[in-house]
C-alpha positions in Angstrom: -0.1 0.0 0.1 1.5 3.6 -1.1 2.0 6.0 1.5 -0.8 8.4 0.1 -3.3 5.3 0.5 -2.0 4.8 4.3 -2.6 8.7 4.7 -6.1 8.6 3.3 -7.1 5.4 5.2 -5.9 7.1 8.4 -8.3 10.0 7.9 -6.1 12.2 5.6 -6.8 13.6 2.2 -5.8 12.2 -1.2 -5.4 15.8 -2.6 -8.9 16.1 -4.3 -11.4 14.8 -1.7 -10.7 15.6 2.0 -11.8 12.6 4.4 -13.3 12.9 7.7 -11.2 10.8 10.4 -13.0 8.0 11.6 -12.5 9.1 15.3 -14.0 12.6 14.3 -17.1 10.9 12.7 -17.6 8.9 16.1 -17.4 11.9 18.3 -20.0 13.6 15.8 -22.4 10.8 16.3 -22.2 10.6 20.0 -24.5 13.6 21.0 -27.2 12.1 18.4 -27.0 8.7 20.1 -26.9 10.1 23.7 -30.0 12.6 23.1 -31.7 9.8 21.2 -31.6 7.4 24.0 -32.4 10.1 26.6 -35.4 11.2 24.7 -36.6 7.7 24.4 -36.1 7.2 28.1 -38.1 10.4 28.7 -41.0 9.3 26.4 -41.0 6.0 28.3 -41.5 8.2 31.8 -44.1 10.2 30.2 -46.1 7.4 28.8 -46.2 5.7 32.2 -47.2 8.9 33.8 -50.0 9.5 31.3 -51.1 5.9 31.4 -51.5 6.1 35.4 -53.6 9.1 35.2 -55.8 7.6 32.5 -56.3 4.7 34.8 -57.2 6.9 37.6 -59.5 8.8 35.5 -61.3 5.4 34.5 -61.7 4.3 38.0 -63.0 7.9 39.3 -65.3 7.9 36.3 -66.9 4.8 37.7 -68.1 6.8 40.9 -71.6 7.9 41.3 -70.8 11.2 41.4 -69.2 11.3 37.8 -71.0 13.1 35.1 -69.8 13.2 31.3 -68.9 16.5 29.7 -69.3 17.6 26.3 -66.1 18.2 24.5 -65.6 21.7 23.3 -65.4 22.1 19.6 -62.1 23.8 19.8 -60.4 20.3 20.7 -60.9 19.3 16.8 -58.8 22.3 16.1 -56.2 21.6 18.3 -55.8 18.1 16.9 -55.7 19.1 13.4 -52.9 21.6 14.5 -50.9 18.9 16.1 -51.3 16.6 13.2 -50.3 19.1 10.9 -47.3 20.1 13.0 -46.2 16.5 13.2 -46.3 16.2 9.5 -44.5 19.5 9.1 -41.7 18.4 11.4 -41.2 15.0 9.7 -41.1 16.7 6.3 -38.5 19.1 8.0 -36.4 16.1 9.0 -36.5 14.5 5.5 -35.5 17.5 3.7 -32.7 18.3 6.4 -31.2 14.9 6.0 -30.5 15.5 2.2 -28.9 19.0 2.8 -30.2 20.0 -0.7 -32.7 22.5 0.4 -31.5 24.0 3.8 -34.2 26.9 3.5 -36.9 24.9 2.9 -36.1 22.5 5.9 -35.7 25.7 8.2 -39.2 26.9 6.9 -40.8 23.5 7.6 -39.4 23.6 11.1 -40.5 27.0 11.8 -44.2 26.1 10.6 -44.1 23.0 12.6 -43.3 25.0 15.9 -46.0 27.7 15.0 -48.4 24.8 14.8 -47.6 23.8 18.2 -48.0 27.3 19.7 -51.4 27.6 18.0 -52.3 24.1 19.6 -51.7 25.5 23.0 -53.6 28.7 22.1 -56.6 26.3 20.8 -56.2 24.5 24.2 -56.8 27.7 26.1 -59.6 28.5 23.9 -61.1 25.2 24.9 -60.7 25.7 28.6 -62.2 29.1 28.4 -65.4 27.7 26.3 -65.8 25.0 29.2 -65.4 27.5 32.0 -68.3 29.6 30.2 -70.6 26.6 30.3 -70.0 26.2 34.1 -67.3 23.1 34.0 -64.7 23.8 36.5 -61.6 21.9 37.6 -63.6 21.0 40.9 -66.9 19.4 41.5 -66.9 16.9 38.8 -64.4 14.2 38.3 -64.6 14.4 34.5 -64.1 18.1 34.5 -61.1 17.8 37.0 -59.4 15.1 34.9 -60.0 17.0 31.6 -58.4 20.1 32.9 -55.6 18.2 34.7 -54.7 15.9 31.9 -54.9 18.7 29.0 -52.7 21.1 31.2 -50.1 18.3 31.7 -50.2 17.7 28.1 -49.8 21.3 27.3 -46.8 21.6 29.6 -45.2 18.8 27.6 -45.9 20.7 24.5 -44.5 23.8 26.1 -41.2 21.8 26.8 -41.2 20.5 23.2 -41.2 24.2 22.1 -38.2 25.0 24.2 -36.3 22.0 22.4 -37.8 23.5 19.0 -36.3 26.9 19.8 -32.9 25.1 20.7 -33.0 23.0 17.5 -33.9 26.2 15.1 -31.0 28.3 16.7 -28.6 25.5 16.4 -29.4 25.0 12.6 -29.5 28.7 11.5 -26.4 28.3 9.0 -26.6 25.8 6.2 -23.3 24.1 7.7 -25.1 23.6 10.9 -28.2 22.1 9.4 -25.9 19.8 7.2 -24.0 18.8 10.3 -26.7 18.1 12.6 -30.2 17.2 11.0 -30.9 14.8 13.7 -31.7 17.6 16.0 -34.8 18.3 13.9 -35.4 14.4 13.9 -35.6 14.4 17.6 -38.1 17.4 17.5 -40.2 15.2 14.9 -40.1 12.1 17.1 -41.1 14.1 20.3 -44.0 15.6 18.4 -45.2 12.1 17.2 -45.4 11.1 20.8 -47.4 14.3 21.7 -49.7 13.5 19.0 -50.3 9.8 20.1 -50.7 11.1 23.7 -53.2 13.7 22.6 -55.4 11.2 20.7 -55.3 8.8 23.6 -56.5 11.6 25.8 -59.2 12.9 23.2 -60.6 9.4 22.8 -60.8 8.7 26.4 -62.5 11.9 27.3 -64.9 11.3 24.6 -65.6 7.7 24.9 -65.1 6.9 28.4 -68.5 7.9 29.9 -69.5 6.9 33.4 -71.5 3.8 32.2 -68.3 2.7 30.1 -66.1 3.3 33.0 -68.4 1.0 35.3 -68.2 -1.7 32.7 -64.4 -1.4 32.5 -64.1 -1.4 36.4 -66.9 -4.1 36.6 -69.0 -1.9 39.3 -72.1 -1.7 37.3 
């Protein structure tokens, strides 16, 4: 093997095409792996938390004092916004991974975050609508759990917006975006999780009435 070939294999350059050293490439992948595992751990913990709350919701709705509430129409708007945001962030991930259209990737990333902000606004609008119908966080288990779980979900969305801002800041330049498209990918993964949790909450609030809860808990 020639000296030039040895130099290239060791991470040097062949004079025309610079080669990234293997050790440098591995160091570059470490943050992605660490943050990726950390996100999966967080998703697991949050899933357990929401599952426990939903279990408590079903048990509490089986009580004699539980009364079903009509879901505000604003929740449908919020659901659509969360679905759209998830799609936009996934599209941003796909575009950023090619490094061919950095401006489009940043535009999709910005649009996804704006949808999340609008989702929180729709949630607040829904809370206001329920309060206008005299549905409060106290007095009725259905209302109490609705405000508790939707507020908890909104807190997780707000935390996701912080990560979204950090990702947007870290990918402002084309070079930074090409080097770390995984940052947008982590945001998209978290948004998919938020969407699934929201769909589970929405379905539970809509379909688990006191009668259904009593059948599930076998207290009918």
